[in-house]
N, C-alpha and C positions, 0 to 999 in steps of 0.2 A: 092977570091972564098970562099964561104960559104958553110957549110954542115949542113943539119938539123939533130939535134940530137933527136932520139926517145927513150924515156924511157919506157921499157918493165917491167910490175910487175910480178915477178917470183911468182909462187904458193908454199907456205910452205909445207914442207912435211906432217905436221900434219893437214893441211887444207883440205877440201874436195870440189873440184870444181862441183856443180851441179846447172846447170841452171834452171831445174824444181823446185828445193827447193827455189831458189832465187825468181822465178815468183810467187811460192806460198806465200812466205813471203811478197812480194810487194802487191800481192792481199789482203792478210790478213790485211796488215797496212791500205790499202785504205778502207776496209770493216769495220775495227775497227773505224776509223775516221769518216766514214759516220753513223755508229751506234751510237756513241757518240753525234754526232750532232742532229741526229734524237731524241735521248732520251732528249737532252736539250731542243729541239723545243717542244717536247710533254710536258715537264715540264712547259714551259712558256705558252703554250696554256691553261694549267689548270687554269691560273690565268689571262686570256685574258679579263675578265669582270671587274677585279678589276683596277680602275683608280685612279689617284691622284687628288686633288682639281683642280689642272691647266689642267686636261685632259689628261696627259700623262699616258701611261700604267705602273702599278706599277713594274711588273716583266718583265725584258728584258734579252737578251743575253748581255754578256759583255766581249767578247773576248775570249782569251785562257790562260790556265795556262803554265808554262814552260814545255819544252819538257823533257820527260824522257823516260827511256829504260825499257821495260817490258818483263820479260822472259816468254815465252810460249813454248808449245810443238813443235813448228816448228822454234824456235829461237827468238831472241831479236826483238822486234818491237818498234820503236821510235814513240811515240804518244804525243799528246797535248790534255788535257782534256778541253772541252768547260766551260766557267764560266757563271754563272747566278747572276744578280744583282738585289737586292730588294731596290727600290728607296724610300720606305717609311721611314719616319724619326722615327724609332721606337728603343727600345733597342736591342742590338746585340743578345741577347738570344730569341728575338721575331721575328727577320728577317726570311724570307722566304729562305731557302737554299737548293741547289740541292745535293743530295747524289746519286751518280751514282751507279747503281746495276751491270753496265758492268765493270767499273774501279774504285774500291774504292780509296779514297784519297791518302792513302799512299802505295798502291799496288805496288810491285815490281816483282811479280811472279804471273802467272795464277794460279787459284785454283786447276787445274789438276796438274800442276807442283809441287805446295806445297804438294799434295797427293803423288805424284811420289817420292819426295825425302826421306821421312821416309821409304817408301817401299823398296827403293833401299838399304838404310842404313841397314834395318832389314834383307836384303838379303845377306849381306856380303860386300858391297862397303864401304870402310873406308872413313872418312871425307876428307882426302887429295886427294882422287882419283875421286871425283865427276866431277871436270872440265875435266879431261882427258876422263873419261868414256862417258860423254855427249858431247864431243866436236863435234862429227860427226853430232849430231842432233842439238845442240843449238849453235854451232860456237865455235871457239877456245878461243875467248875472252869473253865467257859468263859471265857477272856479276852476283852477288848475289848468287854464289855458292861457295863461300870461305869456308875454314874449320871452321872459327868462326861462319859463318851463320848457317852451318849444325850443330854445336854443340849447338847452341841455341835451337835447336829442343828438347833436353832433358829437358831444362827448362820448355817448353810448355807441354811436356808429364808429367812432374811432377804436374803442376797445374790440368791438365786433370785427372790425376790418383787420386788426393785429392778429386776432385768433384765427380768423380765416387765412391770412397770409402764412401761418405756421402749421397749418394741418397737414397730415400725413397723407401722401398720394401713393404709397406702395401698393395698396390694394385697388387702385383704380387703373381703367384702361380706356383710351380714347382711340376709337377707329379713325374717325375724321377730326380735323380741327379747322376752325376759322379764325383769322388773324386781321386786326384792323387798328387804326388809331384815330383819334379825334383831338382837334386843337381847340383849347378853351383859354381865352384871354382873361386873366384875372385882373380886377381893377387895380389891385395893390402890387401887382408883379410887373416888372420891366418888359418881359416878353412872354409870349404863349409857349406852354409846354404841352406835350403830347401825351394823351392817356392811351397806354397800349393795352389792348384787350384780346384775350385769347378764349374762344369758346370751344367745346369739345363734345363729340358724340359718343356716347356709351355703348357697349355691346348690345344693350336693350333698346337702343334708339333714342335715349333722352339726350336732350342738349344741357350742358352745364357750363358754368363759368369756370374755366381752368386757372388762368392767370391774369393779373391786372396790376399795373403800376404806372408811375409817371415816368416818361422818358424824355430825353433830350432830342426833339424831332423823332422821326422814325429811322434813327440811325442804326447801323448793324450793332453797334455796342450796346444800345439800349435793348434791342431785341435779344441780343445774346444774354444779357444779365437776366432778363425774364425768363428765357428758355432754360438757362443753367439752374436758377432757382426752382424751377418746376421739376426739372430732372433730379436734382440733389434732394428733393422731399420725396422722391421714391417713384416717380414716374420713368421707369427704366425702358419700358416697351415704346419704341417710337410709334407715332401714328401712321396709318397707312397713306394718307394724303393730306395735304394742307391747302387750304384756299385762302386767297388773298389778293390784293391789287398789286400794282406794279412797283410798290416800294422796295427797291433793291436791298435795303438794309435787312428786311425780315428774311428774305430768301437766302442771303448770304449767311446769316446767323443760324438758320434752320439747317443749312448743309453742314455746318460745323458741329452742331449739337446733336441733331437727328439726321444723319447723312442718308438713311434709308428711306425717308418719307418722300413720296412723290409730290411734285408741285402741280397745282391746277390754279390758273389764273382766272380771276373774276371777269366774266364776260360783260357785266354791266359797265365796269370801270373801263375795259379794253374798248368797248363800243363808244364810250365817251371821248376817249383819247383819240381814236380814229376819226370820229366825226369833227373834232376840233381842227382837223387839218383840211376840212372841206369847207366851201362856202355855205352859208345858211340855206341857200336856194337848193342845193344838192342834198343836203343831210337826210331829208325824208326817204329819198330813192336809196341812198347809201345804207341807211338803217335797215331797210328791207332786204337788201343784198347780204348784209351781216347777219341778220336773222336766218337766212338759208343756211348759213355755215354752221352756227352753234345749234340749230334745230334739226340738223340732219340726222337721219336714223342711223347711219353708220360712219365710222372713221373715213372710209373711201369716199362716200358721198360729201362729207365735210371737206375733205381735202381737194376734191374736184370743184366744190363750190368756192374754196379759197383760191384756186388757180384761176378760175373765171374772174374772180374779183380783182386779181393781180393783173390779169391781161386787160380788163376793162378799165382799170384806172391808173395802171402802173406809168404810162408814158407822161400823163400831166400832174398826177398826184403821187408821186414816188414815195415822199415821206410817209404819207398815210398807209400805202401798201406795205412799206418796210415796217411800220409800227405794228402791223397786223401780223405779217408772216414771221418775224423774228421770234415770236413766242407760240409758234404753231404747235409744238410738242406740249407745252404747259396748258395751252388753250384747249387741247383735244384729249387730255388725260382722263376725262371722266368716262370715256368710252371703255375703258378698261375696268369699270365698276358696275355694278348692278344697274340696270336701267330705272328701276324704281328710285334710285338715288341721284339721278342726274339733276333733277330740279333743285336739289340741296347742294350739288357740288359745283354747278356751273356759275354760282354768284356768291358773293359774301352778304347775302341778304340778312342772315342772323345777326351780323355785326351792325350792318347799316340801320336795321330797324331799331336797335337800341340806340344807336347814335342820334337817330331822328328825335327820340324822346329827350336826350340830352341837350340837344341844340334848342329844342322847344322850351325847355326849363331856363336855359340860360339867357333866352331872349326875354322871357317873362320877368326875370330877376335882374335883367341888365348886367348879367355876368356875376360870377362869385367874387367875393372879397380877396380870396387867397386861393393859392393852389392847394392847399390842405382842404379847404371847404369844397373846392371843385373835385378833388380826388375822391372824397367821401360821398359827394353827390352822384357821381358816376358810379360808384361801387353799389350804392343803394337802389339807383335806377335800374342797374343790370340785374341785381337780385330781385327787384320787383318785377321787372319784364320776365324773368325766368319762370314765374309761376303760370304764365300764359303761353310758354313756348310749346309748340307741337312737336310730337315725336316724329321721327324720320319715317317716310313712306317705306314700306317694304323692310321693316326692322328685321324680319325673319332671315333676310339675306346677310345681314352683318356677321354672324358666326362663319358663314362660308367665306367672307373676305378675310376674317381672323385666320381661318384655316389655311389660306393661301390658294383657294380655288381661283382658276383663271377665268376671267370674263373677257369675251370678245364681242364688242359692240353691245354691251349690256346684258348678255346671255352667258350663263356658266357654260364652260366647256363640257361638262358632263351632260347637261340637257341637250346640247348640239349633238353630242355623239348618240344619244339615245333616239333622237328624231331621225338621224341618219340611218340607224339600224333599222 
């Protein structure tokens, strides 16, 4: 008497049994194979009129390449790339070759997945956690996601950073710029160095990363090196106004490299500096008084509110009043630009929002190993954040600023004259 033995495959705890996903992968595999064949057939059709002396067609299909696994957003797909043969007896460098736009020759991951990996790394997933984090989506045995593969990304980022640092800026123009620095302590470095970042607003209202480098604190020399490098690569027209915090090094270097650029101090930093000179019990009331200054509709009302502030707190909190009034001109410079741009010019928020992402990443990874890694991380984070930056409100006013139209309390002089007439 014999008994049939049935082998039942048990699902592993880390695996996800999802028939819908398996159906989608099978359909994607079939569609990919059909698309590759259609691409090869279309390529052969381009040379259908070219024949050899014996009458045979010159370019023909020639089987398939070896099967390989390609990682995609729905998991690994096993595909074979169609091959094309050129029968003409010519040197190899002149033979007709098929270069697939769908599946490049050495591709092991889809472009969308290649873009996903650095994004996940920059958001806090360590190199050793990729396979576990993506197991439910790509499969438990997903290849091409080893720590060494992920680590090679930094090498690619270094090359990209070098190319970006050498780009030509002669055709660029930035109406406004924002400058700031962030300190990152690398675990293998004796002291923290400062990452200096400059963002710019184009005449079309788009924000771009203009300059970036590692500096020794926020010293005038470090800022000067960055500004001189930007100017040497072709940025000859100075920005109309620069926005930054109270770091004196930047303002000194700016006056030396771009002496015609106006200063606009960040109200968020200035408010924090003034509040630090008051007891905590008073800070909420003082903050309301400061808001009356920077939200005033006209420069005259802002100065009047500043005078009231000085009279109200000057006797007991002289240092706080001095901290505010000494930068009166730089704090109210935004009144000489279109009112639609005031929200952008009163603060260094474009810089601070990027730095918030950087700080979050360094907390998750307990700091970078070296300043080189930290530099590349900041560079890629800024580039990643740039994809979601909003255009300036009232971008149609930027050409007027470039042409030198005078604005008084946010209103162009020509408009005021028309109303008066």
